[in-house]
N, C-alpha and C positions, 0 to 999 in steps of 0.2 A: 288489801284488795282494792286500792284506790287508783291503780295504774290503768289508764286507758289503753286497750289493746284489741286486736282482732282475735276472735274465737271462731273456729269452724264447728258447725253443728250439723246434726243429721238425725233422721229417724233411725229405728233399729236396723232395718234392712238396707239403708243407704240410698234408697230411691230419692229421698228428699234431702238435699244438701244446701247449706247456706253459710254465710259469714256474717257475723254481727260485731260491731265495734262498741265496746262498753268497758266500764271500770268495775262492774259488779258491785257497786256501792249501795244499791238500793234493792237488794234481793228481799224477797218476801214469800210468804205462803198464805194460803187462804183456807178457811174452814167450811166453804160452801160444799154442798153435796157432791159436786163434781170434782173440784180440786182435792178435797179430802181423799177421795177414792183414787185419784191419779198420783198423789204424792208430789205434785209440782213444787219446784222452787222457781219462782218467777223473777225475771229481770225485765223491766220495761225500757224500751229504747225508742227514739224517734224513728219513723219509717225510713229516713234517709241513712240510718246507721245499720240497716239490714239489707243484705243482698241475697236473694234466692238464686242459687246456681242451677239447680235441677229439681225436677219433681213437681212442678206446678200442676201438671196434668194428672199426677197421682194423688192430689189432695182432695179430700171431701170435706164439706163444711157441716158443722153442727151448731145450731143455735139453741139457747135455752134462756129462761128467765126474761130479761129485757130484750133479748135477741140483738144486742148491740155489738157483740163480739163475735168475730168469725173464728170459731174453734176449728182448726184445720188439722186433720189427721191423715196419715198415709193409708191409702186403701189396701196396701199390701200387708204391712205389719201392724197397723192400728195405732201407732205412736203419734201423739200430738206433741211435736217438738217446738211449735210456736203458734201464736194466735195473732189476729189482726183486729184493730179497733181504733178508737180515738179517746183522748183524755177528756176531761171535763170542759176544756176550752175548744174542743173540736180539732185538735192536732192529731194527725194520723200517727199511730203508735204500733209497735210490734212487741208482744210479750213473749220472750223466749223462755223455754224450760231449761234452766241451768244444768239439769241432769243430762241434757242431750248435747252439751258442749264438750268438745275434746279439749283436754288440758285445763279445765276449770278446777279451781281448788276445792277441796272437801268443804262442805257446807255445815256449819254449826247452827242447827235450827234454833237454838236458844238465843242466838245473836242476830237473827234477821227480823224484819218487820212481819207482823202478823195482821192479816186483813180479816175482819169479821164478816165474811161474805154470807154466812148463814143467816145473819140478821139484817142484811142490806135490803 
């Protein structure tokens, strides 16, 4: 899974559509109260590797905990296919939900990084 390529992603209803360039080499999951319920498989990318094609006006923002991440979900189908924030150095990042990418390989959850968000 180390080949850099473009993936097309979308919410369930297709109102929100985007392209992300990534190699899927740093996928992870999180055990915080929100991610655990959503079943996210996350892949972080620099904001310039992400292009939103449609649906900006369909997105609603949810903040929790430190309120540093814009959790964006489609107001039609409720799916959060990506979130926006910054890394510890202030670089703008996008966290995509690998489960929302067309053509992404099956994910072996035992082989990805695990973030202990419940104790963060």
